Every structure is written in C-alpha cells, then in structure tokens.
C-alpha atoms as one frame of an Amber mdcrd trajectory, in Angstrom:
protein
 -27.080 -10.345  -9.751 -23.842  -9.497 -11.924 -21.008  -7.230 -12.638 -22.117
  -5.057 -15.417 -19.189  -3.492 -16.485 -15.390  -2.591 -15.268 -13.715   0.560
 -16.617 -10.517   1.757 -15.971  -8.870   5.143 -16.609  -5.140   6.628 -16.306
  -4.391   9.747 -14.396  -1.404  11.842 -14.254  -0.273  12.558 -10.696   1.635
  15.611 -11.904   4.188  15.634  -8.994   7.661  17.284  -8.755   8.873  14.710
  -5.712  11.668  12.986  -6.253  13.170   9.726  -4.079  16.437   8.166  -4.229
  16.352   6.601  -7.719  13.297   8.344  -9.552  10.918  11.325  -9.892   7.180
  11.281 -10.522   7.038  13.526 -13.300   5.504  10.950 -15.656   3.848   8.853
 -12.877   0.572   7.740 -13.569  -2.247   5.398 -11.860  -4.959   3.214 -13.039
  -8.440   4.190 -11.396 -11.036   1.049 -12.192 -14.980   1.314 -11.391 -16.454
  -2.445 -11.188 -20.266  -1.891 -11.661 -23.108  -4.030 -11.198 -26.426  -4.156
 -11.706 -27.059  -4.275  -7.814 -29.658  -0.915  -7.285 -29.313   1.184  -3.744
 -31.056   4.140  -3.645 -31.914   4.264  -7.369 -28.387   4.037  -8.234 -26.073
   0.588  -9.339 -23.328   0.204  -6.647 -20.223   0.422  -8.180 -16.663  -0.652
  -6.380 -13.404   1.128  -6.618 -10.392   1.095  -6.672  -6.755   2.721  -8.228
  -3.004   1.206  -8.081  -1.211   2.448  -5.181   1.171   5.715  -6.463   4.573
   4.637  -7.374   3.362   2.048 -10.124   2.593   3.513 -13.460  -1.126   2.751
 -15.100  -1.856  -0.716 -15.939  -4.680  -0.195 -18.251  -3.638  -1.867 -21.566
  -3.358  -4.967 -19.364  -6.846  -5.041 -17.452  -8.266  -4.100 -21.637  -6.948
  -6.784 -23.520  -6.818  -9.817 -20.516  -8.405  -9.198 -17.446 -11.687  -7.069
 -17.624 -12.416  -9.332 -20.735 -12.414 -12.424 -18.721 -14.570 -11.129 -15.849
 -17.377  -9.779 -18.251 -17.344 -13.097 -20.635 -17.908 -15.670 -17.264 -21.242
 -16.879 -16.703 -22.089 -14.498 -13.789 -23.233 -17.530 -11.460 -19.724 -18.638
 -11.662 -18.316 -15.093  -9.806 -21.044 -15.334  -7.183 -20.522 -16.611  -3.408
 -22.538 -19.326  -2.380 -25.684 -17.616  -1.536 -25.857 -16.021  -4.971 -26.402
 -12.961  -3.145 -22.952 -11.125  -3.527 -19.723 -11.660  -5.753 -16.878 -13.692
  -4.544 -13.521 -12.441  -4.678 -11.656 -15.238  -5.056 -13.407 -16.447  -7.809
 -13.209 -13.761  -9.315  -9.428 -13.746  -9.167  -9.285 -17.553 -10.548 -11.150
 -15.669 -13.486  -8.552 -13.085 -14.197  -6.114 -15.535 -13.631  -6.825 -18.047
 -16.664  -4.341 -19.056 -19.039  -1.818 -17.251 -17.022   1.382 -18.936 -16.736
   2.956 -19.069 -12.988   5.834 -16.044 -12.827   5.941 -12.590 -14.443   4.074
 -11.564 -11.479   4.709  -7.557 -12.172   3.913  -7.534 -16.247  -0.157  -8.619
 -14.508   0.417  -8.205 -10.285  -0.736  -4.849 -10.087  -3.679  -4.629 -12.803
  -4.932  -7.658 -11.131  -5.153  -6.387  -8.218  -6.330  -3.583  -8.906  -9.491
  -4.571 -10.232 -10.082  -7.336  -7.354  -9.800  -4.758  -4.628 -12.635  -2.705
  -6.630 -14.359  -5.745  -6.406 -14.150  -6.056  -2.691 -15.291  -2.488  -2.249
 -18.527  -3.444  -4.197 -18.711  -6.743  -1.921 -18.675  -4.586   1.568 -21.427
  -2.066  -0.387 -23.652  -4.911  -1.065 -23.146  -6.314   2.876 -23.437  -2.908
   4.002 -20.323  -3.202   5.258 -17.092  -1.361   5.919 -14.724  -3.034   3.925
 -12.834  -3.524   7.291 -15.258  -5.023   8.927 -16.515  -7.565   6.192 -12.316
  -8.400   6.302 -12.232  -8.974   9.506 -15.635 -11.283   9.842 -13.288 -13.287
   6.755  -9.698 -13.498   7.656  -8.937 -12.375  11.250 -12.038 -14.086  13.616
 -14.252 -10.825  13.333 -11.687  -8.591  15.173 -11.053  -5.180  13.330  -9.238
  -2.304  14.202 -10.886   0.346  15.554  -8.382   2.789  15.384  -5.330   2.244
  13.167  -1.618   3.677  13.923  -0.234   5.783  10.853   2.968   7.025   9.519
   3.618   9.544   7.336   5.417   8.955   4.144   7.504  12.170   3.379  10.282
  13.642   3.479  11.021  13.932  -0.326  13.333  15.597  -1.947  12.166  18.783
  -3.378  13.678  21.858  -5.312  14.837  24.490  -2.552  13.768  21.936  -0.032
  16.736  22.145   3.204  17.086  21.675   6.690  14.783  24.029   7.973  12.310
  23.469   5.179  12.594  19.527   6.070  11.633  20.258   9.585   8.852  22.530
   9.100   7.250  19.690   7.121   7.752  17.221  10.004   6.452  19.824  12.730
   3.233  19.894  10.273   3.019  16.621  10.196   3.274  16.469  13.946   0.767
  19.488  14.597  -1.830  16.913  12.528  -1.383  14.266  15.457   0.789  12.387
  13.801   3.573  10.812  15.749   5.833   8.973  13.365   7.598  10.226  10.004
   9.497   8.451   7.035  11.802  10.302   5.022  14.103   9.952   2.092  17.550
   8.897   2.043  19.498   8.299  -0.723  18.916  11.088  -3.448  22.137  12.869
  -1.864  25.632  12.003  -0.349  25.733  10.147   3.073  26.890  13.245   5.133
  24.076  15.462   3.792  21.693  12.351   4.588  23.381  12.050   7.599  22.466
  15.936   8.469  18.952  15.236   7.663  18.299  12.699   9.474  19.937  14.804
  12.453  17.645  17.097  11.620  14.363  15.307  11.818  15.728  13.579  15.232
  15.440  17.240  16.673  11.745  17.517  15.762  10.742  14.145  16.830  10.496
  12.866  20.318  12.359   9.715  19.811  14.358   7.824  17.228  11.364   5.524
  17.184   9.677   8.015  15.667  11.670   8.593  12.731  12.072   5.613   9.643
  14.385   6.446   6.325  13.754   4.975   2.982  16.025   4.603   0.307  13.862
   3.201  -2.135  15.717   0.042  -3.160  18.872   2.361  -4.814  21.597   1.015
  -3.551  24.481  -1.031  -4.837  26.298  -3.135  -2.484  28.927  -0.571  -1.783
  26.376   2.115  -1.228  23.905   0.212   1.340  26.691  -0.886   3.649  27.637
   2.174   3.909  24.354   3.480   4.563  23.922   0.636   6.935  27.496   2.083
   9.024  26.235   5.183   8.746  22.874   4.954  10.298  23.107   1.749  12.377
  23.778   4.918  15.560  20.504   6.292  15.583  18.367   3.396  15.664  15.609
   4.481  13.792  12.467   2.855  13.339  13.032   1.462  10.586  15.601   1.315
   7.520  13.523   0.797   4.625  14.376  -0.657   0.947  18.277  -0.837   1.471
  18.417  -3.021  -1.136  16.982  -4.724  -4.231  14.315  -7.081  -2.597  15.114
  -9.925  -4.637  18.808  -9.670  -3.776  18.588 -11.827  -0.997  22.425 -11.950
  -0.171  22.887  -8.255  -0.224  19.719  -7.771   1.820  21.294 -10.381   4.382
  24.513  -8.867   4.371  22.943  -5.467   5.308  20.865  -6.973   8.353  23.913
  -8.726   9.345  25.351  -5.677  10.104  22.374  -3.460  11.008  20.846  -4.203
  14.401  17.789  -1.678  14.042  15.097  -2.902  11.803  14.895  -2.893   8.092
  11.297  -2.655   6.201  11.412  -4.113   2.638   8.329  -5.681   0.286   6.968
  -2.785  -1.028   8.812  -3.833  -4.323   7.731  -7.725  -4.610   4.321  -8.782
  -6.326   3.704 -12.277  -5.098   3.140 -14.652  -1.985   6.504 -16.669  -3.974
   8.536 -13.364  -3.630   7.712 -13.121  -0.111   8.390 -16.429   1.119  11.699
 -16.755  -0.295  12.374 -12.961   0.903  12.111 -14.139   4.533  13.349 -17.366
   3.984  16.935 -16.360   2.185  16.904 -12.476   2.956  18.504 -12.549   6.562
  15.450 -10.582   7.994  14.440 -11.002  11.669  11.179 -11.825  12.589  11.561
  -9.796  16.139  12.460  -6.313  14.495  11.708  -6.568  10.804   8.865  -4.581
   8.712   7.136  -6.682   5.408   5.800  -3.799   3.288   3.669  -6.060   0.884
   1.178  -3.455  -1.006  -2.160  -5.297  -1.527  -3.368  -3.767  -4.479  -0.460
  -4.162  -6.340   0.464  -7.683  -5.777  -3.012  -8.843  -6.870  -5.132  -7.948
  -4.251  -6.705  -9.007  -0.743  -7.297 -12.505  -1.286  -3.700 -13.769  -2.212
  -2.816 -11.077  -0.104  -4.685 -13.224   2.427  -2.519 -16.072   1.453   0.629
 -14.373   2.279   0.031 -14.044   5.279  -0.832 -17.775   6.160   2.893 -18.217
   4.737   4.500 -15.318   6.655   2.604 -16.872  10.052   3.998 -20.353   8.753
   7.710 -19.010   8.776   7.044 -17.289  12.589   6.131 -13.958  11.536   3.153
 -11.563  12.872   0.373  -9.407  11.750   1.787  -6.871  13.608   5.383  -7.322
  11.560   3.327  -6.207   8.572   3.168  -2.210   7.417   1.875  -2.595   4.137
   2.933   0.420   1.482   0.335   3.331   0.187  -1.412   6.046   1.922  -4.645
   5.508   1.321  -7.928   4.436   1.998  -7.651   0.623   0.549  -4.630   0.351
   2.393  -6.497   1.779   5.675  -9.371  -0.675   5.533  -6.951  -3.943   4.865
  -4.597  -3.227   8.191  -7.616  -2.484   9.930  -9.520  -5.620   8.933  -6.365
  -7.530   8.775  -5.101  -6.434  12.119  -1.659  -5.241  10.908   1.037  -2.918
  12.391  -0.150   0.117  11.102  -0.914   1.903   7.872   1.203   5.135   5.773
   0.147   8.303   5.295   0.884  10.628   2.453  -0.838  14.103   3.515  -0.223
  16.844   0.594   1.359  14.514  -2.010   0.252  12.776  -4.535  -2.486  14.842
  -5.484  -5.757  13.369  -5.132  -4.392   9.984  -4.747  -3.168  11.119  -1.225
  -4.872  10.843   2.229  -7.942   9.544   3.541 -11.773  10.744   4.138 -11.640
  14.641   4.485 -13.132  14.422   7.827 -10.507  11.698   9.063  -8.772  13.067
  12.069  -5.244  11.937  13.422  -5.015  11.302  17.113  -1.683  10.358  18.915
  -0.779   8.481  15.834  -3.811   6.358  15.688  -6.959   7.153  13.251 -10.310
   6.198  13.389 -11.725   3.665  10.754 -15.234   4.862   9.792 -18.231   2.914
   9.316 -18.949   4.137   5.491 -19.746   0.679   3.415 -17.490   0.003   1.336
 -13.490   1.312   1.103 -15.215   4.807   2.100 -13.486   6.099  -1.797 -17.663
   8.477  -0.954 -15.655  10.846   1.905 -12.714  12.081  -0.480 -14.730  14.633
  -2.088 -11.651  14.942  -5.328 -10.914  11.741  -5.639 -14.747  10.514  -5.643
 -15.452  12.503  -8.543 -12.966  11.308 -10.894 -14.478   7.865 -10.280 -17.980
   9.137 -10.315 -17.091  10.002 -13.996 -16.048   6.631 -14.479 -18.673   5.117
 -13.370 -21.259   7.528 -15.303
C-alpha cells in the first residue's frame, strides 16, 4: 500500500467575530486530504484534517517541503511493521527531515495538519474510530465513551450587549452544555466584569464559567484583570499573558488562586516543558490547552503527555484547544479532561457530527471509522471535492 497523493486547499472563514487581540475577517484554514491506494466500497481511502481555527492556512509550507518529502519517500518506509497500514511516526519523521530544531510555528501547524489526516486514514484502513485506535496505542485500550465538552463563545460582536450574551449562554445550556467560556480583554475592565456577572446569572455556578483573554495583556493589564476576576473563582482564566512570558505568568498565578488555562499558543513539547517548569502553574488546578493539529500532530502530542506525566501533571488537566471532530477523537482516545465546542461559529469548521447530541455537558463518541468527518455534511463536501 502507499500514499497516492496529498492535497491542500485554503478556505476563508468569513467571520465578523472578535476577541481581545484580533478579528477573524481575514482568517483562513488549510484543509488536507491524504489519499491512499487502499480501496473501500470502490473508492480510495482518504484521510482528512484541517488546521484549527485561529491560525492561518499554511499550504505554502506543505506544498514546498512536507508533501514532496512524503511523496518522494519509498512507500515501504512509511508503513507499520506488518506493512498493512501507514505508520504516522515514520511519516512525521519523514516530514522533519532537514528541519532545524526550534522555529516551531513556521512548520508545526502544516506538519500537524498533515499528520492528523494520516491518522484519519490509518483508522479508516483499520476499520475503527480514531479514538479507539488512539486508546489502544496510547492509553492501555481505555477509551472514553462520553467526552466532557464546554462551549467556547461569548465573542465581541457588533450590537452584542449583556442581554445578547445571556441569550447566547441560555441557548447553549438548552442544547445540553453545562460550562461556558466567554471572552475578556476586548473592553474596559468594568465592562468585562459586568459581562462576567451577567453570565454568572445564567450558569448555575462559577465553576461553570471560564474567561479567555487570548494572551492579549501586558503586565499591568494582566495583573489588574487577575485581581478583578479573582473573587469570582471561575472555572479558569485563560491566556492571561503571552504563554512564553513565564515570569509574568508566574506573577499572575501568585495572586490568582483559581485555575489558569494556557498553552494553545505553544507548538512543541519543549515549549510545554518550559511552561510548566517556569510559568508558575499548579498541577492541582491549572489547565494545559495544547492544540494537537497545530503542534506537530498526535505522535508528538503523545510525547508531550509523557513529559507532563514526568512533571507531575495528569491527563485530566489537559483540555486541548479546538472544538472539532479531531479534538473530540483525541480527547476520547487519550482520556483527557475535556473538549471545547464552537456551536454556531466558524462556518463548516465548527462543531461535531450533524447528529451529535450533548447531554449533561457530555458528548457521546461515534463508532464511525476514522475521525468521523463524513457525518458533517457541509465540511465533508469541501473535503470530498479536494479528494476528487
């Protein structure tokens, strides 16, 4: 068997949403199809993935370096020991040829997106859902059947006031979600505190509300927000600083007792090592949010989890960024703390299978082979067009 082709296309999100740092009016994402010569039901098996919303399309690197390296490799060097399936670890190593250590963001998203698409193909060839393939390989066969999901929302939008924010939260709770995350930092502190208090009137507990500053604060503003939010004891305060500013993050943690969430803007195992060693984070409460397709993919993520274990962190503390089918499968397979959800935003890239149902804040995983994009009609139409 072999990889017959790898294709990429860029798709615009066309969104008017805004967080504390930027708007999404120019945001794009790369969709990837890894096409094999394995035939099922008269069609070649293809694995799909896309780079999670919040990072721009990265097709230039894919087309210039990573796709040619894979297609130029001898097919047998990319297969598992039995020769019956692809080996994602070997394919990752193939893409990393002649790449210098460091400089992760220039390549990690492109490599990770292709690597996750490879995993989709691997699971389809095995005839298993990806979460079960990952559980067998990385979690002693223990897969989670129901994944805790929280809603990433509360964006700044034109004409959106406190009532509209509350209406948004009520609509999510009516769909079965329990925990909501809203944006902060895009307004003055008093306005954001009013937004938090308005949200708390809708959710049942402060433990069911998180806030996200999108790493947009300097020292003065980060500390001011930490002091203003500390009395509410929220589920977590996400990205209060640039995650590479370990000294400032540690300073925030020293005055903010409630949980902090961070790490979605880190792209390598070494970055996360440095974060937990020098960022003042606390393994008993804080949250790591590495985005798997953005950070070299699943094989490298398994190494990050092993590192976290050595540093005293459990898998329940890991909530990967990205509310999509890819992240859902990864959370279920590795047995992580939970998954994000983006209902109603980011167009075809938001949410899960069309027939997915949330109950008491949990989403039941599907038994469909692979990641399960086939159950997302609008997104799958884009992917099928790419594979034709």
